[in-house]
C-alpha positions, 0 to 999 in steps of 0.5 A: 909702325911697319916699313916696307922697302920700296925697290925696283919698279915700285919706286917709280910708281911711288914717285909718280906725279909728286907735284902735278894734277894732270901733268905730273909733278914733284915739288921737293921744297917750298915755294908758294902754296903754304908756308913755302909750298910748290905744287902737288900732283895726281898719282899718275906717273909722269913728270915733275921737278925740283925747281920746276917745269911748272911753276910754284903750285902748279903741275908739271908737264909729263915727260913725252919721251923719258916717261919718267917722274920729275920732281919739284924739290926746292922753293922758288921766288916768293917763297920763304925758302932758298932752295937747298943749301950746300949742307942740306941733305944726309947720306946713305948707303951707296948702291954702287962703289964711289968713282975713283979719284976724288976725295971730298976732304979738304973741300973749300966752302963752295964745293962741299957734300951734305952732312952725313953723306957717306955716313956709316963707313961707306963711300959716297957715290955722288962726286965733284965730278958730277957737279963738274959734268953739269956745268960742262953740259950747260957751258957747251948748251949755252956757247953752242959747243959739242956736248961734253964726252962721256964722263968717268964717273959710274953710270949706275942708275939712281933717282937724281935732282940737279939744283942751280943757285945763284949769287952770293945769297944762293938764290934758288935758280932752278931744280928738277929731278926724278924719282925714277932710276936714271943711268947718271950719264944720261940722267944728269945731262938731261936734268942739268938742261931741264932745271937750268932752262925749263923750270917754270918759276924762272926764265931760261938761264943765260950765259951772264949768269954762269960766273954766279951760279952753284950746282947741286947734284943729289942722288936719292937712296933708301926709299921706305914706306912708313906706316906712321906718318911721324916715323922719319927724321928731320934733316936726315929723310926726305919725304914723299906724301899721298893723299886725298883731297877734298874732291877725292883726287889723289895728290902727292907732293915731296920735300928733300932731306934738307928742306925741313931742316933749313925751314926750322920745321917740326914734323907737323909743320912739314907734313902740314906745308906738303899738304898745302903744297900739294893742293890741300885747302881744307882744315888740317886735323890730326885725324886727317894727318894719320890718312896719308901714306908716307914714303921716306927716303935719304940723299946724297948731295954735292955742291960746286960753285963756278969758281971751283968748277974752273979751278977743277977743270984746269987741274984735271985738264979737260977730264970730262972730254971738252975740246974748246977753251976754258970759259973765262974766269969772272969774280961774283958781281 
């Protein structure tokens, strides 16, 4: 079971086309195409998502200017998954020092890191400020204010996902990300709006929905190619598979680290769901599973609800540079 670390440009190539066919996409959580399958993609580098600019089971359009891979990582309406939860992913070795000024201890239920985040004694890179910044960006866009100024957290490059959920039951409302490392300031700005407004499974978000939203930021790390499709751990690793369908076309699909655990799937169920998500329609045999090329990865994840966002902003007094009044606080309906 040989392993090869995926670094630099190789990671961008690895991520390309996780979900789309001609237009690429990455789908990281179950949606409709199987026991929660979302779309899959060709091996060409392009775009995809977590929620998806594509629809469930479809392929995403290629990013015109960014030329990065977008990935669809969570399920949509009709899928048997409610996307990722606030306790979804497993942390890994940080690639840069954690931003100072915010401790994750004593967080309320709506503001929480994924279990295992910052494991091994290392500080997490992902922070509550990142979720706060995503809310700032969305709020400013919906109300027509100038975008928030540059945030204070690290601007190091990471593959990332922004996930939106809504309501008491935290239904998925949008999720799109990229497997190409992007500087966090620009990457979070871009994918905040892309996931909120361009996930083709959902209509664009509106102002009225803001008070019921939850935002999750996932930073992906530790990409490794493995020689055995079973060489990954449920609840710890996200996986991205590459395979050839019945017509000989290369397809890819991905699930974020939290998906298999949330669904109660074992390794085989997860792989089979990903194959269906990737558009494979023939009977799945163990011999076929052995032909899959699998890349595993980890993530750090932070989730913040709207109420926590308001409290955080009031406490830190416009720390992200917003000059307009705080949005009105509304209780969940």
